[in-house]
N, C-alpha and C positions, 0 to 999 in steps of 0.2 A: 268878208274877204279883205285882204290888205288894201285893195283899190278903194272900196267903199269906206273903210276906216280912214284912209288918208284924205278922202274927199271931205269928211267932216272937219278936218283940220284947217281948211281954208276959211272957216268962219271964226271970227274972233269973239263972239259973244253968244250966250244962250238964245238971245232974241234973234240973232241972225240965223242960227240953226233952226229955230222954230219957223222963221219965215221961209227958209228953204223947204221945209216939209209942208208948209201951207201952200206954196206956189209952184215948186219945181216938179218936173217929171210926173209922178202920180200924186197929185195934191191930197193932203189930208185935211179936211175942213175942221178937224178938232185939234190941229197942231198947236194952236195958241193956248189951249186949256188943258190938254191931257198931261199927266206927269211926264217930265222930261225923259226919263228912261224908257217910257212906252212909245217914244217916237219911232224907234228902230232897234233891232237886235244889236247892231254895232254900238249904238249909244248905251244900251243897257249894259253891254260888256264893258265899255269905258267907265260908266258910272260905278258899277260894282267893283271894278279894279281900283278906281280912285278912292272908294270907301274902304279898301283893304279886304274885300271879300273875294279872295282868289279861289279859282277852281282849277281843275286839271287843264282847262283850256287857256288859263292865264299865266303869264310870267309873274314871278314874285316882285320883280323890279325891272326897271329899264336896263340896268347893268347885268341882269341875269340872262338877257337875251344873247344867245350864242351866235357867233358868226358876224358877218358884216352887213347883213340885211336889216338894219335898224331904220325906223322911220327918220329921215333927215330932219324933219320938223322938230323932233324931240331930242336932237343931239345937244341942244342948249338946255342946261338944267333949269335955268330960270323960266324958260318957255314951258318945260314939263310941269313945273310947280304951278304956274299960272293956269294951265289947262286942267290940272287935277283940281285946283280950287274951283274952277268953273263947273266941273263935273260933280263935285261934292255939293 
């Protein structure tokens, strides 16, 4: 969901995301060792998008998103590139 996807954006590093899954809400004791994309379906979606593996569920690019409901966090192109680098 968009809310879950946006929630991941508050973390600035892969280590912080892993710590979230290790400790928050429904902790996953394997969060520090499992493959990053296996932490959550939203992260898998972000990783596959950043790797260029688009599906019917994914946009081709940030600019291809129609309308005004784009994630504010990603309006800055430099921020988008940094996050894609993290996901890759």
